[in-house]
N, C-alpha and C positions, 0 to 999 in steps of 0.2 A: 514572700520570698526575693532575695536579693542576690546581685551580681557584682563584682568589682574586678576592676580594671587594674593591672601594675605594667610597671615599665621595668627592662632591664637596660644597662649601660647602652646599650645601640636602638634604645626605642623600640625593643620588641613587647610586642601587648601580653602579657601571660593573663589570662582571662579564668576567675573562677566562680562557681557560682551552686545555687542550692542542688539544681537541676539540668538535663541537657536542655529543656526549651528555654531558661534564663541563659544560661550558656552561651546559646544559637542566637540568644535578643544582642548579650553582650557583642558578642562575633559580629551581628550587624551595625551594631553600633559604631565600634570600635574602628570597623573597617573604613563607614562614613565617614568619620574622622580625619581618617588617615588618609582616606584615596577616591574622597568626593568627586573630584574629578573623573580620574581613573573612571570608576564603575558606574559614573552618567553616561559617560564616554562610550562604556560599553553594553549599556542598556539602549540606548539609541542606535549604536551600532546594529543589534538584535532585532531590531526594530522597524531597522532600514527608517532612520530617520535622522538621522547626524548629521545631510548635507547642510540640516536649517539652521545648524549652529556654526557649521566647518566650513560651508561652502562648497562651489564645483567638485574640488578633489574627493568631495565623499562621495560623489553622485552615485562614482559605478561600482559601491562595495554598496548601496542603500539601495543600488535598483536591484544589484544580486540578492540581496537578503528577501524586497519583495517579492520577487519573482521565487526564491526558492521556499517563502513561505517558513521562514526561519521563527518567527512570533509565535504562527498559529502553529507549528509544531512543540515547542514550547508550551502551550496553553493545553494541548490536548495530551502531552506529553504527562503535565501535572494533572489532569483530570483522572487521565488512567492513575497514576500515584495516588491521588486521596481514596479511590474504589480499591487498590491491590493494596495499598502500606501506608493507612492513615497514620500511622506513628511520625515514620520520616514525613508525609506531606504538611503537619502541624511541625515540626520541628521547621522547616523547611520557612513555613508562615512568618515563626518567632524567629529568623535569621532576615526575613524583610522587612517587621514589622520594629525590629532594632536599627535595621536600614532608613526605613522613612524615620524613623525618634532621632538621626544623628543627621540627615543629611544639612538640614536647616543650617547646622553649625557647622559641619564640613565646610558648605558650600561659604558661608562668611569669612574661612580661613584662605578660601585659595583665589589667587587672582584672574586663574586663568576665566570664570564664571563671568565675573564683568567684563573683560578683555572680549568676550563675544557675543557680551548679552543674554547669556545662559540662566534661567533659574530652574531649580531642581526640581524633579518631576515625581511620582509617584511609582513606587515599587510596585507594584501585582507581585500575586502569588507564585507566578512563572517566571518571572522575571529573573532570579536565578540560571532556571533551570533555559532560557533564551539565550541568559550570557554565554554558558558551558558552549551551547548548543555552537551560537558564533566561534565564539574561540576556536574549537574544532572542526567544522564543519571540512576545510581544507585540509586537515592532518593526514587521509590518507590520500592527499594528490592526486583525486579523481582527473583533474585537467590533464594529468601525462595520455589520457587516452586521446584527447584533441591533438596530440603532438605523435601518436604511434600514428595515428588515422591518416596525417597527413604526411609523415615518412614513406608511411605503406602506398600510399596515392602517388606521391611523387618520384622516388628512387627505388619502390619493391620491398615487400617484408625482410629482405636481410637487411636492410640496413639500420631498421629497429634494435639488435643487437648492440650496433656501434653504440648507439644514442642512451644504453640501457645505466640510466641515471634518474630519479626523480629530482636529480638538480637544485634548481632555485626553490622548490617547495620544501625541499627537507635539509637538512643537515646534519641531523641526526645528533644524538643523547648516547653519552656515557653510563655505565654502570658495574659497577662489582662487587663481589660477595666472596668474602675469605673466610672460611669456617675457624674454625680452632685449632687443627692443627698447625694450623700456619700464622698465629696470632700470639704475641707474647701475654695475653692473659687468658688462654685457652678458652676466648668466648668469640662468636663471628663479627666482621666488622664487613658492615654496607657502604658503601659510597660511589659518589657519580656526580653529573654534570646535566640536566638539560639543557639540549642547546636549541631556541628559538631566538624570534625575530628580539632585539634587545629593544626593550621599549623604556621611557621613562615617564613615571613610576615604573620598577621592575611587575611583568607577569606573575609574579610568585612574593605569596607576601609571607615572613616568619612568623609565628603565633605560636603558641601555648593556649588549652584548650584543658579545664579540670574541673570537677564535680561529683559527686560519691559514684557515679557510673566508671568515671575513667577520669584519665589524666596524660594528654598525648601531646607531645613538640613535631611542629613539622613547618610543610610549604602550603601554605596556602593557594586558593586563585580568587584574589578579590572580585568580590563579587556573590561567591559560592560558601554556602555554608558546610564546615568539614573542612577535613583535610585526606585529601583524595590519591595525591600521587607517592606523597615521602612524607610519611610518619614515623614515630617513634613512642611506643606507649608505655615502657620503662622496663615491660619482658620483651615485647615482639617488634621490630622493624619493618618494614617496607621500602619498597622504591619501584620507579616503572623507566624503563623506554620505548619510545615508540617502534611496536612490530612491524612497520611496514607490513600491514597484512590489507589487501583489496577485498573491499566491502560495499563498496559504491556504487553502481551501474551507472550506465551513460544509455539512451536509449533515443535512435534516428525516431520522428514522430509522421506520422499521417497525419493531417489534419483536414478538416475540411469545414468551411462557415456558413451560415445561413441568418439571414436575417442584418439589420442594418443600426448600426450604435450602439444604444445600451442592449437593446435587445437581442442583440448578435448571439448566435449559441454557438458551440463548437464541439465536432466531433472527433473520435482518433480512431484511425483501423489498427485494430485489437489483434491477434496474433489466430483469431479464432476465424479471420475472416470478415467480421461484422464492423461495425461503426460504432462506437459507445459513446454517450454524452461524457465531456469531459466540462470541470468547472470552470468558467473564466468573470473574472472581473477587470475595473481599471482601477488602479489608486493614485495618486498625486503624492510628488515626493515633494515637499520644500525644499527651496535651495536658497541658501542666506546671498542675497546679492544677485540674484540672476529670476529668470520668471520659474513659475514650476515646472515639473516635467511628471507628464502621464508616464503609466508605468501599466503594460498589458500582463496579468498574474492569469495564467493557467494552469492547469493541474489535470492530466490525463491518469488512466489505471496503473500507468507506472511509478508516476511521480510529477512533482512541478517541472513546469518547462524552463528550462533555467538560459535556453538561448536559443531565442526565438529571430534568425535573422539566416538569410540560406550561405552556401561558402561563397558567396561575393560581399557580402557584409549589409546585407539590404535585410530591412524589417519584412518580414511577413506583411502582406496585408491583407489576406482573405483569401476565398475564392480556391477551391479545386485542394490536391492532396499538396501539404507542403512552400503552401500559397501560390502553385501557378495555376490557370485555369486548367476548369473542365476537370470532370471527376477522373478520370485515368484508370488506372488498372484496380479495380478493386479486391482481387484477388490478394493481395502485394507481394508478387512477382519483381523480380529486377532489384538493382539496388538504387538508392535516392538519398543522393547528395545534399540535398536542399533542404530538407525538411528539418525543424524545430528540434530541439535536440532536450528532454528532459532526466530528472535524476534521480533514482529509486537509494533511497538510504535507510537502514533500518532503523532509526527513530523513526521516522514518517509513516513505515511500516508498521514496526510495534508497540508507537508510543511508550518510548520508555528511553529514557537516557542513564538508564543504572544506578542512579538515587538512591534505590533502595540497600546498596553499597555501602554507604558512608558513615551512618551509625552503627554497623557491625562493624566496622574498620574502625571505627571511636574503642569501639570496647573489647577490642581483639585481647587476648591474653597471648596465646599461643600463634604460631604459624598455622594450624587448624582453622582455625579463627578465622585470620585473614584467607585462607584459601576458600571457605566456606562463602564470605560474603564476599568474594571475588566471581562467584558464581553469578551474583545477579548483574556483573558489570555488562554494561554495555559500550560506550562511545567515551574515548577513541579505545578501539584494540590495540592492546600493550604488552610488552613481556612484564613479569613482576617478579621481581626476586625478596626473598626474606626468610628470617631466619627469628629463632627466640632463642633464652635464655639455658631451655631443657635441649638442646641440640638438633631441632625440629629446622629444616630447611625446604625453601619452596623456590622452583624455577620454572613457570609454566605462561601460558599463555591466555590473557585473558579480554573479553568482549564479544559480542555478534557476529559472526561473517556468514552470511548467506552462501545457500548452497546450490550452485548452477554451472551451468554452461560455461569452461573454461575459458572461451572467446568472449564472455563477458568481462573478464579481468582483465585485457587487455585492449579489447575495441570497443567503439561505439557500435552497441549490434540494435536490428530493427527490430523496431518494435511489434511490428505487423508480421515477423517471422515466429512460429513457434518454434520451440527449444530455447528460450532468454528464458523462461519465466526460474521465479525463485522455487525452491522446493525446501522449507525447513531450513534449519542452522547448524551449521557445523559443530556438532558434538562427539567425543569430550574435545575441548580444550588442549591445545597440544601441551606437552610437557618437556622441560629441559633437565640435564644433569650436573648435577657438582662433581666435576672431573679435579683428584688431587687437591683438593679443596679448596678451588675455584672455578668460578661460573662467571664468566664476562658476557655483559648486553652492549652492543655498540651497533645495533642496527641493520648488522649483518645477518647469512644468513644462520639461519637457530630453528631453538623450537615451532618458528612461524613460517620456517617456510613452504609448508604447504597451503600458506593461507594467502600469499604474498605472490609477486611478478616482479617487484623490483628492489634490489633492498642495496644497502649502502658498501662502498668495496670492505676487505677485512682489516684494512689498515690498521684501524685503533684498534680494532678488538685482539691484530697480534699483537701488537705495541703493547696494550695493557696485561697480555696476559702472560707476556716475554717479562714484563716487569715483576711482575705478582712473582714469577718464579722464582725470579733469584733469590727471596727469601723466604723464612718461614718464620721469622719473630716482627712479622710486622703489628702496628699499634696505629691507635688511632691518627694519633697526632703526624702518622708517618703518609699520610694518604694525599697531603695539600700538595706533594711535589710531583707526584701523577698526574694530578689532574693539571697541571701546567707541562705536562712533557709535547715539546715542538718537533720531534721526529717525524718525518716528511717522508715516507716511504715511495708515496706515490710518486714522487721525485724521479725514480730510477728509470722509467723508458725514454724522458726526455734527457735523460744526461746518457745513457746511452747512446743514443742520437748521435748527440753534440761529439763523443770519444769517438764515432767510428768517422766522422768527416775527415777533410783531407784540403788542402788546399787553401785555408785559410788567410786572411789578411792578418797581421801582425798584431794588429788589436784584438782582432776578435780571436787568435789561437792563445793570448795573454787571459783575456776575458777567459776561454772557454777551462786554460788553466787552472785558473781561482773555482772556477764551477767544480771541477774535478777533485779536487782536493777539501772540497766543501764536506764538514761533517754533517750535514743535511737537518741539518736543525733553525726553523725558522723562527729562529728570534727577534725580538725588535730590533736589538743592537748589530745585527748582525750584517754586511756590508754584502756579505757575498748571498745571504736571503733575498737582498734588493735585489744584487744581479739576475738572480733563480728568475726571480717572479716577472723582471722585467722581460726579461728573454721568454718566458711562457707566457705571458700577456703578446707577444709578437710574434708567437706561433699560432697564439687561437686567434688572433685577427688576418691575419691570412688563409686560415686555414677556415676559417668562418667568410672571406671576400673569394674562395675561390669559385671558380664557374662551376664546380663538379658538385656541389653543395649550393648553385644560385637559386636550383627551384624550391629551396626552404625559405629563402626570404620574403618571398610574396604569398605568407600565408592569409588564409583570411579575414576578417575583421568583425575577430570573436570578440564579445565583451572583455571591458578592459581588464577586470578583475582577474580574467585566467590569461592574459599575456606575458606573466615571466616565467609560465611551462613553453609556452608559445615561439618565442625569442630565439632566433639561432647562435648567436653568439655565445650565451650564456649555458646552453645546448653541449657546445664544440668545449664551453672551457669543464662544466665541468665532468664531460666524458670524456677527454684530449688520453688519459692513459690507455683507452679501450680504443681512439682512434691511431695513437702512434703507434698500437701492437695490433693491431689488424693482419691478416697477413695482406688483403689489399685494399686500397681506398679509393676506388673509384677510379682508378689511374694517376691519382695525385701522386707526385712526387715529395714525400713525406724529409727525405733529407735535403732537397733544394729548397724545402720553406724551411726548417732548421737552422741550414746556412744562411738564409736571409735574414731570418729574427734574428742571428746574434752577432751579423755583421753589421745589423741597423743599430743594435745595442750600442756597440761596439765603440760606435757611432757618435751614440748619445746616449753616456752610462749615467744610469741615476747617481744623481749628486752624494745620496747620503745612506742611511739605514734601512731595513725593513721598516722599521717604527714610525720611518718619516712620511709615509707613504697610509701604510696599514694602521689605518686610524677610526676608533671606538663613531659606529655615525648609530646613535638610537636614532628611532621614531618617538614622534613626540604630537599630539593632537594640534598642538598651537607651539608658536615657538616658547621657550623659558626665558625670561629676559638675564635671568639671573643666571643662566650658561653661555649665553653669547654675548654679554656684555653689554647689551644696550640699559638696562638697569642703572637708574642713578648711583652713582659713588661706588658698581661691582668692576671688578676683572672678568674678562670671558674667561672661562672654564678652558672652554678650546674641546677637543676633540685628542683624548689622550691616546697615544703612539702601543699599540698591542704587539704581542707574539702570537705567534700560531697560526694558524692557515686548514682549510676546508679537511685535510684528509688526517691535520694533527688530532692528536688526541685533544688539547685545545687547542676546539674547532673554534675558531674565527673566523668567517666566510666571508670571502669579496668575490666579487668577479672576475676573473681572470679577462684581462684585453677591453674592461670594463671600465672598473674601477676598482683602488686597493684596500678602500672602507670599507669596514664591516659592520655588516647590517645582524650578522644574526652572531652567534656564542652562547654559552655558558649565562642561561636565565637566571640561575641559582647551581652553589653546590654544597655539599652534604657529605658530614660523613657521622656513620652512627655508629658508635661502639654500644653492642647489644647487651656487654656483660655490666656497662655503667654508664647510661646515661650523660652523667653528667659531666662525661670525657669526650659525647661528641662535637661537631663543629656543622658550622653553615655560614655561608655569605649569601650575598644580594650584589648586583653588577649598582645598584644605586644606595638604597636606604629603604627605613621602612617608610617613611613617612614620603606622601605625595605633594607636601606644603611645601614650596619653593620659601626660603626662609628660615623652615624649620633646624635644629642641628642634626634631624634625621633623614636631612633631604635627600645627601649625596655623602653620609660620613662612613658609608663600607668602600666607595669607591676606589680608595688606598689600596685598602685588604682583598680587593677583589681584582685590580689590577697588577697588582703585588704576588696574588697565588696565596696569602694567607685568609684562615678562617678564624672568626669571632668562635667562642664557645658558648655550646648551648647552655642555658643558666636555670636549673631545677630549685635551688635555696628560695625558698620565699621572702627567707629573710635576705637574701640580697636585693632584692626589687624594691621599689620604691613604686606607691602607690598612686596612681594620677587622682588628683585632687579631683572632688566633685564628680566623680563617675561612681559611686554605687546606686544601683539602679535597685527602683524596687516594682516589683511587680502591681501597673496601676489596677485598683478597682473595676475598672469597666473596660473595655476591647478596645482596640485603638481603631477597629474599622468593624461596627454595626452590622449586625447580621439581620435584624428585625426592624420592621419602620417602625422610627422614633426613641428606638428604647432608650437611646443612650445620647439626648442632647446633648450639645457641648456648648459650653458658657464662657467664654472670652474676655476676661475685663469689664467682669457685669455688660457686656452687651448683650444684644437678645439672642436668645439660645440659639442655634443651628442644628438641622437637619442632617447635616453633611460636611464635609470640610475637604480640602483637598488642599494639594499643595501641585498646578496644573507648569511644566515647563513652557518656558517661553512668557508667562503672564504673572504667576504669583499664587498666595494662597486665595481659593474661590471657597465662600462659608454661602449654605443655602439656609435663607431664614424664613419664615413663615408671612405674610404679607399683613401689613398691619394698616388697612383700610384711611383708619386715621391719617396715622403716623406718615403714612408712605403716598398720601394723595398728591403732595408737590414732584412725587417723584413720576409717581403712575398717569396724571393727567397728562403733561406733556409729551411722552411716550407712548400711549397709545393715542391721541388726539393728531403726531405728526404727522405729513407728508407719508415719512420714509414706511411708517407703520399702518397704510392706507389696509393693506391683506386684513388688516388684524382686525378689521370691520367696525371700528368706534370713531371714526373720522366725525367730527364735529358736535361731540359727545362736551357736554357740559361739568364743570367738576362735577357736581351735587348728581350726574348723570355714575357717572365712572366710581364714587365713591357708594352709589348705590348697588353699583353693579359688584363690587368684591367684599359690600357688606353680606350680600348675598351667596357671595360665595363663599365669604366665612359660615356660615351658616350650614351648610351643608355638608353631610358626610363622605361624598362621593367625589366631590371637586375640592382644591386644593389650589391655592395662590404660593408662590413662593418670590424673593428676591435672590438674585445671585449678589451679593457683595464681593469684590475685588480688593483684595487689599485697601479696606473701606469704605469703598465708592463702591456704589452702584453701580452693575454693568447690564443684568437684564434681567427680562419678569418670566417666570418658569412656572406655571400651570399644569395641574395632573388631574384625569377624572378617570372613574371606572365606564370604561365607551356604553355595558349594559344599562346606563343611566343616563346615557348622552344621544344625544342628536343622530349618532354616527352609527348608532347598533341599525336601526333603519337600512344602512346601504352595506354593511356586510355582517360573515357570519363571528360573532364574537365567542376568542376563543377562551378556558378558563386560564389564569394568569396572564392576560391583556390588560395593560395600561395606556390609555393617551395623554399623547401630552402635546401644548401648546408651548411655543419657542418667539419671547423677542429678544432681541439683542440692543438694546439702550445705545444712547451716542455714544465715543470715544468723550471723556472729559475734557480733555484738551483739542477736540473737533478733529486729529488725527486719524484714522484707523490702522488698526495692528494688523502686521498680517497672520492669518494664522488664529485671529481670535475669536473668532466666531465659533469654530469648528473645537476648539479649546473649549469653553463654556459646554458646548452642545456634547460634549466627552464627558465635562462633568453631570450633568446633569443626566444622561444615558449609565454615569456609574452609581447615582444616586440613586433611578429606579431599577435600576437590573441587579445589582447586588447587595447596597442596603435594604430597598422595599423588595428585594427579592421574587421580581416580578419576571415570566419569563418572555413575555414579548412588549414593544415597545410601538404604538399605533399613533402615526400623524397624517395630519389632514391640510396640509398647507393649502390656499388657494391657489388652481388651477395656475393662473396666471404671474404667478412669483415663484420665476425659472432660477432667478437666485437663490433661493432658499431651496427650492427641488436638487437643482445640482449640488447644493452643500452637504442634504441628507444620502444623495448618492453616494458622494465621495468618503461620508462615514458611512458607508454599509449597508444602507438601507434598501431595499427593494421593493419597488413599487410595484402596489398593485393597479387596480382598475381606478380611471377618473370616477367621481361618483357627483351627486348633488347633494347637499345638504339642507332639508329641512326649515323654514323658517323659524325662529323663535322668539318666547315675548319672554323677557324676563322684567322684575315691577318699573311699569312707567315707560319702558325702554322696549323698543320691536327690532329686532335684527334679521333682516331679509336671507333670505340664500342662497348658500353660497355653492359653485363649483368649484368643487375641489380635486386633488389627488392623493388616493390613499395609497402610503408608503410604511413598511413594517421594519422592526428593527428585533432580531432574535437573540437570543442571550446568547446560544453558543458560539 
């Protein structure tokens, strides 16, 4: 079977294959070629290992990813997917195979890898699920509960409504459905734009996926197979926005500890008044340019502990409840504000991310098919619109929302108090209506109202409906103008306050006159928009600095990843409309605040137009030399000026009072013509390629800035076949599943039993030891002082040769060399425990395999951080996945503290110390050894 990759004029990959599995493999390959750097960053973020090459700036996220158990949750979800839906699991595996096949070439094209010294790693079957989870874990804005908790504590419960917006966490998305009664073709049109942090390369990837079972165009998430959010199959199209549902809970925990060091045990107080064992271990986060950081990972019956500090920012060190000395009130009465905080969310509870929806969505022919597919949707919770060529319409909520006490949705609740448990899932999910041929979704209150706490203001939804109501002959090509609408309805409260002022200075009065005559459009070339933004920012700063709100300035030092939700100034900025219209505001004289702000701006007005300061500020993992002009011979592209604002349909979000630069905005725009897919349109902020210097790296940016759209191409005759991308299914699997079933031979070298790319190192090949051929490597290694715990110090060459000849003659013991990029890197030995002296010291279980590991000296004499751990990872992957063993058994010398510490970091669990009996080999006597048993279980 084969798959082929075609490209249109914008570089969009159009993939065609003989079946769904080959198509998934082609999608993985194309993604690795186009977005290798991006998806490798996302893989590391999902695992909590990005600081190892991005440095200290990435540490806060890595700490959260480890404590939230993102990678472990992805593993569990994939294991459950294999049980529940093996077809989808195989499809995900095929995508992973394609990614692994294409990463080396993708990395070769992309300079960021060399810039940070990163070697692309190996994708695991669950990696796409980890990427999806890491992308959406903060989507529902659970950190807003931290903010509400502090507002209640410091200003009282009535103050919560004043700041009722998720602000920094979300800026919303737009979507609209127009039925055939309001279009020129008589068939529906679906359009919209997801608003997210703008990243370079973009968070959405235009793609076409075609095989005998389906032919779909849409926007994919790089690193995830299929087309989840926005797609058109030719007969039915669908799109989503964030439902603003609340489905993640925070619990204040009471913990108590016993023991010391690695033997330290932890228990959590449950709602039954009893202490229950919690899991605990310590992980090490590598940080480029800094010392490694240890992270304590705890999980209670509610979920992983994501905040393990008290309200003063001090880490809990153990002892008593919530880190205090003594056991305190075991009945759980009273309020404890110092306890650690755990997170409970549906993917961890259900072991499901909703991937079973992905293939049915691709195969959908009618609205009913989309509706049925979305019954399996899990994360995140979305509002979905769909339409088909037979008149079918859909407007519903999809996802998993737990049924529980309403207080769970607004505050941090006490884990030890009854009544905060989950009781099943909300069903059936709410459905909306299509009134007068129009349905609009813009994160406002709508069908998802029963499921949420805070929603976006109605301004974008109201504006879109007003514009759509004006016509009944809409065409797909007309929708681009709606994407770019800049009317700012939320300006009214400030302008009303301004209009009521008297006694202004002449300069301030003139400024007010300009603003009251302003058309309230945040156009990039508007001087009035720049004046309004300046006055607004001055009002925000003055309100945030007012003594009445000062209790909210000294909030606890929660982990850095949550601080955007906890900073007062952004909270004031995004709640300004509410703060200006509330009946009372804690004695603040808002008229005087506005007066002072307009006088301030009148004394030093902005010198230009809104687009001079309201500029695009995309996130990049590392700087792009071609963008900032540091690349030799290049001119800096700079940050382009933007129209729009937070509450405009063109939602380009800055933080008034802090910066006019916009980090959020339309991550894509789409228009699906249901009648004629070839009349559909789309655009992304930059381009299809994440490779600097590629012609498609930023070729769509001018379109995106101008509000223009690229046509969706469906005619294969208009596409160019990518040279050298015909993929033929290999005759052997890329990941062996039985011992030594598919030895890999490369370039005539010795056959390898396993090969993988280890990030930060290179390609590791595991080859059987040839005693004669490898003697020059083996003898100096095993007899060196650094290998004294190996037990062969003082051996002659002949004795070492005889030892490995003897091992080579056994069916139960095997020796291997790890070859790293052609250079011997480590000696690796496996043995059947029941055939070894270790069986006399512990109870051997089925599936056990024993392992010895000796890391060789670095060829240049200079060690590399993480080198030993990475090699150990490759070996454990071989014995657990390739040899399909259940448990690894190791018994390092008890004095080898460094090796034991490395095993613990790798996840091994220590057993009891043992004394291994003496052993005789031919002509060689090995004395007894005091050893430390340790085990690594595959799960």
